[in-house]
C-alpha positions as protocol buffer text, in pm:
chain_id: "A"
residue {
  index: 1
  type: MET
  ca { x: -8676 y: -7123 z: -3415 }
}
residue {
  index: 2
  type: ASN
  ca { x: -8584 y: -7022 z: -3062 }
}
residue {
  index: 3
  type: MET
  ca { x: -8824 y: -6756 z: -2933 }
}
residue {
  index: 4
  type: GLN
  ca { x: -8727 y: -6558 z: -2626 }
}
residue {
  index: 5
  type: ILE
  ca { x: -9018 y: -6363 z: -2483 }
}
residue {
  index: 6
  type: LEU
  ca { x: -9047 y: -6179 z: -2152 }
}
residue {
  index: 7
  type: PHE
  ca { x: -9355 y: -6052 z: -1977 }
}
residue {
  index: 8
  type: VAL
  ca { x: -9274 y: -5711 z: -1832 }
}
residue {
  index: 9
  type: ILE
  ca { x: -9476 y: -5514 z: -1577 }
}
residue {
  index: 10
  type: SER
  ca { x: -9348 y: -5154 z: -1577 }
}
residue {
  index: 11
  type: ASN
  ca { x: -9496 y: -5022 z: -1250 }
}
residue {
  index: 12
  type: PRO
  ca { x: -9603 y: -5328 z: -1053 }
}
residue {
  index: 13
  type: ASP
  ca { x: -9772 y: -5344 z: -716 }
}
residue {
  index: 14
  type: VAL
  ca { x: -9595 y: -5633 z: -544 }
}
residue {
  index: 15
  type: PHE
  ca { x: -9725 y: -5812 z: -235 }
}
residue {
  index: 16
  type: LYS
  ca { x: -9554 y: -6090 z: -38 }
}
residue {
  index: 17
  type: SER
  ca { x: -9752 y: -6363 z: 129 }
}
residue {
  index: 18
  type: PRO
  ca { x: -9687 y: -6348 z: 507 }
}
residue {
  index: 19
  type: THR
  ca { x: -9689 y: -6726 z: 539 }
}
residue {
  index: 20
  type: SER
  ca { x: -9454 y: -6823 z: 252 }
}
residue {
  index: 21
  type: ASP
  ca { x: -9202 y: -6696 z: -1 }
}
residue {
  index: 22
  type: THR
  ca { x: -9478 y: -6628 z: -252 }
}
residue {
  index: 23
  type: TYR
  ca { x: -9509 y: -6293 z: -429 }
}
residue {
  index: 24
  type: ILE
  ca { x: -9806 y: -6148 z: -617 }
}
residue {
  index: 25
  type: ALA
  ca { x: -9754 y: -5876 z: -878 }
}
residue {
  index: 26
  type: PHE
  ca { x: -10036 y: -5654 z: -1007 }
}
residue {
  index: 27
  type: GLY
  ca { x: -10001 y: -5434 z: -1313 }
}
residue {
  index: 28
  type: GLU
  ca { x: -10022 y: -5422 z: -1689 }
}
residue {
  index: 29
  type: ALA
  ca { x: -9813 y: -5702 z: -1841 }
}
residue {
  index: 30
  type: LYS
  ca { x: -9650 y: -5627 z: -2175 }
}
residue {
  index: 31
  type: ILE
  ca { x: -9476 y: -5878 z: -2400 }
}
residue {
  index: 32
  type: GLU
  ca { x: -9113 y: -5803 z: -2482 }
}
residue {
  index: 33
  type: ASP
  ca { x: -8962 y: -6005 z: -2767 }
}
residue {
  index: 34
  type: LEU
  ca { x: -8589 y: -6044 z: -2696 }
}
residue {
  index: 35
  type: SER
  ca { x: -8507 y: -6184 z: -3039 }
}
residue {
  index: 36
  type: SER
  ca { x: -8638 y: -5870 z: -3211 }
}
residue {
  index: 37
  type: GLN
  ca { x: -8438 y: -5656 z: -2966 }
}
residue {
  index: 38
  type: LEU
  ca { x: -8122 y: -5845 z: -3062 }
}
residue {
  index: 39
  type: GLN
  ca { x: -8198 y: -5788 z: -3430 }
}
residue {
  index: 40
  type: THR
  ca { x: -8246 y: -5416 z: -3364 }
}
residue {
  index: 41
  type: GLN
  ca { x: -7918 y: -5398 z: -3174 }
}
residue {
  index: 42
  type: ALA
  ca { x: -7737 y: -5577 z: -3456 }
}
residue {
  index: 43
  type: ALA
  ca { x: -7883 y: -5330 z: -3707 }
}
residue {
  index: 44
  type: GLU
  ca { x: -7764 y: -5037 z: -3491 }
}
residue {
  index: 45
  type: GLN
  ca { x: -7405 y: -5158 z: -3535 }
}
residue {
  index: 46
  type: PHE
  ca { x: -7427 y: -5104 z: -3910 }
}
residue {
  index: 47
  type: LYS
  ca { x: -7550 y: -4745 z: -3895 }
}
residue {
  index: 48
  type: ALA
  ca { x: -7316 y: -4471 z: -4011 }
}
residue {
  index: 49
  type: PRO
  ca { x: -7106 y: -4342 z: -3722 }
}
residue {
  index: 50
  type: ASN
  ca { x: -7179 y: -3998 z: -3581 }
}
residue {
  index: 51
  type: LEU
  ca { x: -6879 y: -3786 z: -3669 }
}
residue {
  index: 52
  type: SER
  ca { x: -7008 y: -3458 z: -3524 }
}
residue {
  index: 53
  type: HIS
  ca { x: -6771 y: -3487 z: -3226 }
}
residue {
  index: 54
  type: VAL
  ca { x: -6462 y: -3544 z: -3441 }
}
residue {
  index: 55
  type: THR
  ca { x: -6243 y: -3241 z: -3494 }
}
residue {
  index: 56
  type: MET
  ca { x: -6008 y: -3187 z: -3783 }
}
residue {
  index: 57
  type: LYS
  ca { x: -5635 y: -3184 z: -3714 }
}
residue {
  index: 58
  type: PRO
  ca { x: -5462 y: -2862 z: -3809 }
}
residue {
  index: 59
  type: GLU
  ca { x: -5302 y: -2889 z: -4149 }
}
residue {
  index: 60
  type: SER
  ca { x: -4924 y: -2902 z: -4176 }
}
residue {
  index: 61
  type: SER
  ca { x: -4718 y: -2602 z: -4276 }
}
residue {
  index: 62
  type: THR
  ca { x: -4674 y: -2742 z: -4628 }
}
residue {
  index: 63
  type: ALA
  ca { x: -5051 y: -2732 z: -4674 }
}
residue {
  index: 64
  type: ALA
  ca { x: -5054 y: -2371 z: -4555 }
}
residue {
  index: 65
  type: GLN
  ca { x: -4786 y: -2290 z: -4814 }
}
residue {
  index: 66
  type: GLU
  ca { x: -5002 y: -2449 z: -5085 }
}
residue {
  index: 67
  type: ASP
  ca { x: -5285 y: -2212 z: -4990 }
}
residue {
  index: 68
  type: GLU
  ca { x: -5059 y: -1911 z: -5036 }
}
residue {
  index: 69
  type: GLU
  ca { x: -4967 y: -2020 z: -5387 }
}
residue {
  index: 70
  type: GLU
  ca { x: -5199 y: -1944 z: -5677 }
}
residue {
  index: 71
  type: ILE
  ca { x: -5436 y: -2236 z: -5739 }
}
residue {
  index: 72
  type: ASP
  ca { x: -5538 y: -2318 z: -6096 }
}
residue {
  index: 73
  type: ASP
  ca { x: -5913 y: -2368 z: -6056 }
}
residue {
  index: 74
  type: THR
  ca { x: -6009 y: -2339 z: -6422 }
}
residue {
  index: 75
  type: GLY
  ca { x: -6290 y: -2574 z: -6517 }
}
residue {
  index: 76
  type: VAL
  ca { x: -6410 y: -2600 z: -6155 }
}
residue {
  index: 77
  type: GLU
  ca { x: -6706 y: -2407 z: -6016 }
}
residue {
  index: 78
  type: PRO
  ca { x: -6617 y: -2190 z: -5710 }
}
residue {
  index: 79
  type: LYS
  ca { x: -6934 y: -2301 z: -5528 }
}
residue {
  index: 80
  type: ASP
  ca { x: -6833 y: -2665 z: -5583 }
}
residue {
  index: 81
  type: VAL
  ca { x: -6490 y: -2595 z: -5435 }
}
residue {
  index: 82
  type: GLU
  ca { x: -6648 y: -2430 z: -5130 }
}
residue {
  index: 83
  type: LEU
  ca { x: -6885 y: -2723 z: -5083 }
}
residue {
  index: 84
  type: VAL
  ca { x: -6603 y: -2980 z: -5102 }
}
residue {
  index: 85
  type: MET
  ca { x: -6390 y: -2773 z: -4862 }
}
residue {
  index: 86
  type: THR
  ca { x: -6676 y: -2754 z: -4611 }
}
residue {
  index: 87
  type: GLN
  ca { x: -6789 y: -3117 z: -4633 }
}
residue {
  index: 88
  type: ALA
  ca { x: -6442 y: -3277 z: -4642 }
}
residue {
  index: 89
  type: GLY
  ca { x: -6270 y: -3024 z: -4415 }
}
residue {
  index: 90
  type: VAL
  ca { x: -5978 y: -2969 z: -4651 }
}
residue {
  index: 91
  type: SER
  ca { x: -5786 y: -2675 z: -4795 }
}
residue {
  index: 92
  type: ARG
  ca { x: -5886 y: -2501 z: -5117 }
}
residue {
  index: 93
  type: ALA
  ca { x: -5593 y: -2659 z: -5302 }
}
residue {
  index: 94
  type: ASN
  ca { x: -5693 y: -3011 z: -5196 }
}
residue {
  index: 95
  type: ALA
  ca { x: -6057 y: -2947 z: -5287 }
}
residue {
  index: 96
  type: VAL
  ca { x: -5961 y: -2823 z: -5635 }
}
residue {
  index: 97
  type: LYS
  ca { x: -5729 y: -3122 z: -5690 }
}
residue {
  index: 98
  type: ALA
  ca { x: -6002 y: -3367 z: -5584 }
}
residue {
  index: 99
  type: LEU
  ca { x: -6264 y: -3202 z: -5805 }
}
residue {
  index: 100
  type: LYS
  ca { x: -6032 y: -3211 z: -6106 }
}
residue {
  index: 101
  type: ALA
  ca { x: -5946 y: -3576 z: -6040 }
}
residue {
  index: 102
  type: ALA
  ca { x: -6319 y: -3657 z: -6018 }
}
residue {
  index: 103
  type: ASP
  ca { x: -6401 y: -3459 z: -6336 }
}
residue {
  index: 104
  type: GLY
  ca { x: -6610 y: -3211 z: -6136 }
}
residue {
  index: 105
  type: ASP
  ca { x: -6815 y: -3478 z: -5956 }
}
residue {
  index: 106
  type: ILE
  ca { x: -6869 y: -3328 z: -5609 }
}
residue {
  index: 107
  type: VAL
  ca { x: -6976 y: -3652 z: -5439 }
}
residue {
  index: 108
  type: SER
  ca { x: -6677 y: -3848 z: -5569 }
}
residue {
  index: 109
  type: ALA
  ca { x: -6439 y: -3571 z: -5468 }
}
residue {
  index: 110
  type: ILE
  ca { x: -6575 y: -3562 z: -5112 }
}
residue {
  index: 111
  type: MET
  ca { x: -6568 y: -3942 z: -5087 }
}
residue {
  index: 112
  type: ASP
  ca { x: -6206 y: -3953 z: -5209 }
}
residue {
  index: 113
  type: LEU
  ca { x: -6102 y: -3694 z: -4952 }
}
residue {
  index: 114
  type: THR
  ca { x: -6285 y: -3848 z: -4656 }
}
residue {
  index: 115
  type: THR
  ca { x: -6209 y: -4218 z: -4704 }
}
């Protein structure tokens, strides 16, 4: 196993010898394990992306026309529709369709709409 370790002095006092190219560093030395840092960085790549900065595109005019039409939301809870609309950023019609397709399963409906 290849271990890569550094000794790090955060705020060193460094002095140079006047007679040679020799330096002396005073301070608290801490061990920094580079292999564990690389593992941490690799793990960071697999975290879920932060989507807070992403904005939704405005829906097309056909989607706006769907909203004006009467939506058959029988068998679907209104609070579930609101939750799916908020979490997936979709119209009421799309939220109702997704909930019906997922047999009322909120998580599945949101996942279907966002992936």
